[in-house]
C-alpha positions in Angstrom: 5.2 -40.6 227.8 8.3 -42.6 228.7 10.9 -41.3 231.1 13.4 -39.2 229.1 16.3 -40.0 231.4 15.6 -43.7 231.0 15.4 -43.6 227.2 18.5 -41.5 227.0 20.5 -43.8 229.4 19.3 -47.1 227.9 18.1 -46.6 224.3 18.9 -50.2 223.2 17.1 -51.6 226.3 14.0 -49.5 225.8 13.9 -50.4 222.1 14.1 -54.1 223.0 11.3 -53.7 225.5 9.1 -51.9 223.0 9.9 -54.5 220.3 7.5 -56.8 222.2 4.8 -54.7 220.7 5.8 -55.9 217.2 7.6 -52.7 216.0 11.1 -51.4 215.6 11.7 -48.4 217.8 15.5 -48.4 217.8 15.9 -45.4 215.5 13.6 -43.3 217.7 15.2 -44.2 221.0 18.7 -43.7 219.6 17.7 -40.3 218.2 16.3 -39.3 221.6 19.5 -40.4 223.3 21.7 -38.5 220.8 19.6 -35.3 221.2 19.7 -35.6 224.9 23.5 -35.8 224.8 23.5 -32.6 222.7 21.1 -31.0 225.1 23.4 -31.8 228.1 26.4 -30.4 226.2 24.5 -27.2 225.4 23.4 -26.8 229.0 27.0 -27.2 230.2 28.2 -24.6 227.6 25.5 -22.1 228.6 26.3 -22.6 232.3 30.0 -22.1 231.5 29.3 -18.9 229.6 27.2 -17.6 232.4 29.9 -18.4 235.0 32.4 -16.5 232.8 30.0 -13.6 232.6 29.7 -13.5 236.3 33.5 -13.6 236.7 33.9 -10.8 234.1 31.3 -8.7 235.8 33.2 -8.9 239.1 36.5 -8.0 237.4 34.9 -5.0 235.6 33.5 -3.7 238.8 36.9 -4.1 240.5 38.7 -2.2 237.7 36.1 0.6 237.7 36.5 1.0 241.5 40.3 1.2 240.9 39.9 3.8 238.2 41.1 1.5 235.5 39.7 1.0 232.0 37.7 -2.2 231.4 37.3 -1.9 227.7 38.9 -5.3 226.9 36.8 -7.1 229.6 33.6 -5.4 228.3 34.4 -6.6 224.8 35.0 -10.1 226.1 31.7 -10.0 228.0 29.8 -8.8 224.9 31.2 -11.7 222.9 30.2 -14.1 225.6 26.7 -12.7 225.8 26.2 -12.9 222.0 26.9 -16.6 222.0 24.1 -17.4 224.5 20.9 -16.7 222.5 22.0 -19.0 219.7 22.7 -21.8 222.1 19.4 -21.2 224.0 17.5 -21.3 220.7 19.1 -24.6 219.7 18.4 -25.9 223.2 14.7 -25.1 222.8 14.7 -26.8 219.4 16.3 -29.9 220.9 13.7 -30.0 223.7 10.9 -29.9 221.2 12.5 -32.7 219.1 13.0 -34.9 222.1 9.4 -34.3 223.2 8.1 -35.1 219.7 9.9 -38.4 219.7 8.7 -39.3 223.2 5.1 -38.4 222.4 5.0 -41.0 219.6 6.8 -43.8 221.5 4.3 -46.3 223.1 4.4 -47.4 226.7 6.6 -50.3 227.8 4.5 -53.5 228.5 4.7 -54.8 232.0 6.8 -58.0 232.4 3.7 -60.2 233.0 2.0 -59.1 229.7 1.9 -62.0 227.3 4.1 -61.8 224.2 2.4 -61.7 220.8 1.5 -59.3 218.0 -2.3 -59.6 217.7 -5.5 -60.9 219.4 -4.6 -64.5 218.7 -2.0 -64.3 221.5 -4.4 -62.8 224.0 -4.9 -65.1 227.1 -8.4 -65.8 228.5 -8.4 -65.5 232.3 -12.0 -66.3 233.2 -15.5 -66.9 231.8 -18.5 -65.7 233.8 -22.2 -66.5 233.3 -24.0 -69.0 231.1 -24.6 -68.4 227.4 -28.3 -68.4 226.6 -29.7 -71.4 224.8 -32.5 -70.6 222.3 -35.1 -73.0 220.8 -35.2 -70.7 217.8 -32.8 -68.8 215.5 -31.7 -65.7 217.5 -31.8 -62.4 215.7 -29.2 -59.7 215.8 -29.9 -56.7 217.9 -30.3 -54.3 215.0 -33.2 -56.5 213.6 -34.8 -56.8 217.1 -34.4 -53.0 217.6 -36.1 -52.1 214.4 -38.9 -54.7 214.7 -39.6 -53.5 218.2 -39.6 -49.9 217.0 -36.9 -48.9 219.5 -33.9 -48.4 217.2 -34.2 -46.2 214.1 -31.0 -45.9 212.1 -32.8 -44.8 208.9 -34.0 -41.5 210.5 -30.6 -41.0 212.1 -29.0 -41.4 208.7 -31.4 -38.7 207.3 -30.5 -36.3 210.1 -26.8 -37.0 210.6 -25.5 -39.9 208.4 -24.3 -43.4 208.8 -23.2 -44.9 212.1 -25.8 -43.0 214.1 -29.1 -44.1 215.8 -32.3 -42.7 217.1 -33.4 -44.6 220.2 -37.2 -44.5 220.4 -39.6 -45.0 223.3 -38.6 -48.0 225.4 -35.3 -48.0 223.6 -34.5 -44.5 224.8 -35.6 -45.4 228.3 -33.5 -48.6 228.2 -30.4 -46.6 227.3 -31.0 -44.2 230.1 -31.8 -47.0 232.6 -28.5 -48.7 231.8 -26.6 -45.5 232.3 -28.2 -44.9 235.7 -27.8 -48.5 236.9 -24.1 -48.2 236.0 -23.6 -44.9 237.8 -25.5 -45.9 240.9 -23.6 -49.1 241.2 -20.1 -47.5 240.8 -21.1 -44.6 243.2 -22.0 -47.2 245.8 -18.6 -48.7 245.5 -16.3 -45.8 246.1 -16.4 -43.8 242.9 -17.1 -40.0 242.9 -19.5 -39.3 240.1 -18.5 -36.5 237.7 -20.4 -34.9 234.8 -17.6 -33.4 232.7 -17.5 -31.4 229.5 -18.0 -33.3 226.2 -15.2 -31.2 224.6 -11.5 -30.9 225.5 -8.6 -28.8 224.3 -5.5 -30.1 222.6 -3.5 -30.1 225.8 -6.0 -32.5 227.5 -6.0 -34.8 224.4 -2.2 -34.9 224.5 -2.2 -35.6 228.2 -4.1 -38.9 227.8 -2.4 -39.9 224.5 -5.0 -39.2 221.8 -2.8 -36.5 220.3 -0.7 -36.4 218.3 -0.9 -40.0 217.1 -4.7 -40.4 216.8 -5.8 -37.0 215.5 -7.7 -38.6 212.5 -9.8 -40.7 214.9 -11.3 -37.6 216.6 -13.8 -34.9 215.6 -12.1 -31.5 215.7 -14.1 -28.2 216.0 -12.1 -25.9 213.9 -13.8 -22.7 215.0 -12.7 -23.2 218.6 -9.8 -25.7 218.5 -11.7 -28.0 220.8 -12.1 -31.8 220.2 -15.2 -33.8 220.9 -14.1 -36.3 223.5 -13.7 -40.0 222.5 -14.1 -41.1 226.1 -14.6 -39.5 229.5 -11.1 -40.7 230.3 -9.9 -37.5 228.7 -11.6 -34.9 231.0 -11.4 -37.1 234.1 -7.7 -37.8 233.9 -6.9 -34.1 233.0 -8.8 -32.8 236.0 -5.4 -33.0 237.7 -3.1 -31.9 234.9 -0.2 -29.9 236.3 -1.3 -30.6 239.9 0.5 -32.0 242.8 -1.8 -34.2 244.9 -1.2 -34.9 248.6 -0.6 -38.6 249.4 -3.7 -38.8 251.5 -5.8 -38.1 248.4 -4.7 -41.4 246.8 -6.1 -43.7 245.6 -8.8 -41.5 244.0 -11.6 -43.0 241.9 -14.1 -41.2 239.6 -16.9 -42.4 237.3 -18.7 -40.4 234.6 -21.3 -40.8 232.0 -20.6 -39.0 228.7 -21.5 -39.2 225.1 -18.4 -40.3 223.2 -17.4 -39.3 219.6 -15.1 -41.2 217.3 -14.5 -40.7 213.6 -13.8 -44.4 213.2 -11.1 -43.7 210.7 -9.9 -46.9 209.0 -12.9 -48.9 210.1 -14.9 -49.0 206.8 -16.9 -52.1 206.5 -16.6 -53.1 210.1 -19.7 -53.5 212.2 -21.7 -51.2 209.9 -25.0 -52.3 211.3 -26.2 -52.0 214.9 -24.7 -50.4 218.0 -21.2 -51.8 218.1 -19.3 -49.2 216.1 -20.9 -45.7 216.1 -19.7 -42.2 215.6 -21.6 -41.2 218.8 -22.3 -43.5 221.7 -22.7 -43.4 225.4 -20.3 -44.8 228.0 -19.8 -44.9 231.7 -16.1 -44.5 232.4 -14.0 -45.4 235.4 -10.7 -43.6 236.2 -8.3 -44.2 239.1 -5.2 -42.3 240.4 -2.8 -44.1 242.8 0.7 -44.3 244.0 3.0 -46.4 241.8 3.3 -49.3 244.2 -0.5 -49.6 244.3 -1.3 -49.8 240.6 -1.3 -53.6 240.2 -4.0 -54.0 243.0 -5.9 -51.0 241.7 -5.9 -52.5 238.2 -7.5 -55.7 239.6 -10.0 -53.6 241.5 -11.0 -51.5 238.5 -11.6 -54.6 236.4 -13.7 -56.2 239.1 -15.8 -53.0 239.3 -16.4 -53.1 235.6 -17.4 -56.7 235.8 -19.8 -56.0 238.6 -22.3 -54.1 236.3 -22.3 -57.0 233.8 -23.1 -59.4 236.5 -26.0 -57.2 237.7 -27.4 -57.4 234.2 -26.9 -61.1 234.1 -24.9 -60.9 230.9 -22.3 -63.7 230.1 -18.8 -62.4 229.5 -15.2 -63.3 229.7 -12.0 -61.5 230.7 -8.8 -61.7 228.6 -5.4 -60.2 229.2 -4.1 -58.5 226.0 -0.7 -59.5 224.6 1.9 -56.8 224.1 1.1 -56.3 220.4 -2.6 -55.9 220.9 -2.6 -53.2 223.5 -3.2 -49.5 223.0 -0.1 -47.4 222.7 -0.5 -45.9 226.1 -1.1 -49.1 228.0 1.3 -51.0 230.2 -1.2 -53.8 230.8 -4.8 -54.2 229.7 -7.7 -56.5 230.6 -10.5 -56.7 228.0 -13.9 -57.6 229.2 -15.9 -59.2 226.3 -19.7 -59.8 226.4 -21.3 -62.7 224.6 -23.2 -61.7 221.5 -25.4 -64.5 220.0 -25.6 -62.9 216.6 -21.8 -62.8 216.3 -21.4 -66.2 217.8 -18.5 -64.8 219.9 -17.5 -62.5 222.7 -17.3 -58.8 221.8 -15.3 -56.2 223.7 -17.4 -54.1 226.0 -14.6 -52.7 228.3 -10.9 -52.3 228.3 -9.4 -51.8 231.8 -5.9 -50.5 231.6 -3.0 -49.7 233.8 -1.0 -46.8 232.2 1.7 -46.6 234.9 3.2 -43.1 234.8 2.9 -42.8 231.0 -0.2 -40.5 231.0 1.0 -38.7 234.2 4.2 -37.6 232.6 2.3 -36.3 229.6 -0.2 -34.4 231.8 2.3 -33.6 234.6 0.2 -35.2 237.3 2.2 -35.7 240.5 1.8 -36.5 244.2 3.9 -35.7 247.2 4.6 -39.0 249.1 5.1 -37.1 252.4 5.4 -33.4 253.4 8.7 -32.0 252.2 9.4 -34.9 249.9 10.0 -34.5 246.1 6.9 -35.0 244.1 6.6 -38.1 242.0 4.3 -39.0 239.1 1.1 -40.8 240.0 -0.1 -43.9 238.1 -3.4 -43.6 236.2 -5.8 -46.4 235.3 -9.1 -46.3 233.4 -11.7 -48.7 232.1 -15.2 -48.6 230.6 -17.7 -49.3 233.3 -19.1 -50.1 230.7 -20.0 -49.1 227.1 -23.7 -48.4 227.2 -24.7 -49.0 223.6 -22.9 -52.4 223.5 -24.6 -53.3 226.8 -28.0 -52.5 225.3 -27.1 -54.6 222.2 -26.1 -57.5 224.4 -29.3 -57.2 226.4 -31.4 -57.3 223.3 -29.7 -60.3 221.9 -29.2 -62.4 225.1 -32.7 -61.7 226.5 -34.7 -62.0 223.3 -37.8 -64.2 223.1 -39.2 -66.3 220.2 -42.0 -63.8 219.6 -39.6 -61.0 219.1 -40.0 -59.4 222.5 -37.1 -58.8 224.9 -37.2 -59.6 228.6 -35.3 -57.4 231.0 -33.1 -58.4 233.9 -34.5 -57.7 237.3 -31.9 -55.1 238.1 -33.4 -52.8 235.5 -37.0 -53.0 236.7 -36.8 -49.9 239.0 -35.1 -47.9 236.2 -37.7 -48.9 233.6 -40.7 -48.0 235.7 -41.5 -51.6 236.5 -41.4 -52.7 232.9 -40.2 -56.3 232.7 -40.4 -56.9 228.9 -40.0 -54.7 225.8 -42.6 -55.5 223.2 -43.4 -53.9 219.8 -44.3 -50.3 220.3 -46.8 -48.3 218.4 -45.2 -45.4 216.5 -46.8 -42.0 216.9 
């Protein structure tokens, strides 16, 4: 959420900064400024009435002590009192209207974010690792998985529906191995591991920006009001909702494995095969909290941590900085890490590492106290996939495939796979 005072004081400037995203936000910022002006007028009027009430109370007390009648003053005080509830009701309405506007305004891109309206304007920063060269026509991971007997979308469709998978045998173990490799790696580099709930309430979803704008993208449990989490970012960030952290707790870093659930609304026809776009998938998430002045450095560190696990797997990837129009609505700046997928003939996103500034912290009311006795300030939050597990498995299958249909494994996974160095066709029970 943007700073209400900043929007109210400079609606034209805020709208101009947000226009870098490719939209017109002038009407919303002007409405917020107008409503804030009305809010301040009401506050002044209410304070004025209360001051007159206090003055009248003193005069009434003085007249009573002097044995005089105070009927006229009592009547005046009653009229003043009757005007307050109406003003306070309108004040609450205005507060809700302003909040509703601010909840739907996106974050302001940082100055060094490239201009542009779509992925064509994203800027490649670095390429890491060598793309594999095959002496045969490489197969897509979904074909490899089914031939090896480790991926079974047909049974998953029978049990649940489209965009689900059964992982079988070595496939299930590979998924688990990748999760454990990621968690162990991040834990060794300063992240506290957390195993959070896979459901969250509406307040938590609002705090990280999924609500109200992206309600249709999530699975909602109507009986309880809970939402299935789309990412561990939601529970990890909301651990500190409405808290004030001491300065010595920052920066703080957490990692978590969770299943993630997304309705994939509006994605019909996109990546219908394979592990790239599923209703349920596994992910290891990284979340950082820091003081405002530290967020640029923390963003670079977070991105490097996500890259580390891809290097351990020996997967070729690249890092791009997203242009203003291609970022998520909550982002101030985002680096996408994209892994090479031979079947696609291109790099595919496997992690987005984002600096949110104070945007999420304002929504979730997460603050820190710079020093004892000082006024609390909003923290800055950052998060990134460290990384998407299903996409990592897909990339492993495609990049490490052999001509006979088997898939070799990178050495880093040997201990997690019980010494297995290659996945070959399994016998089904």
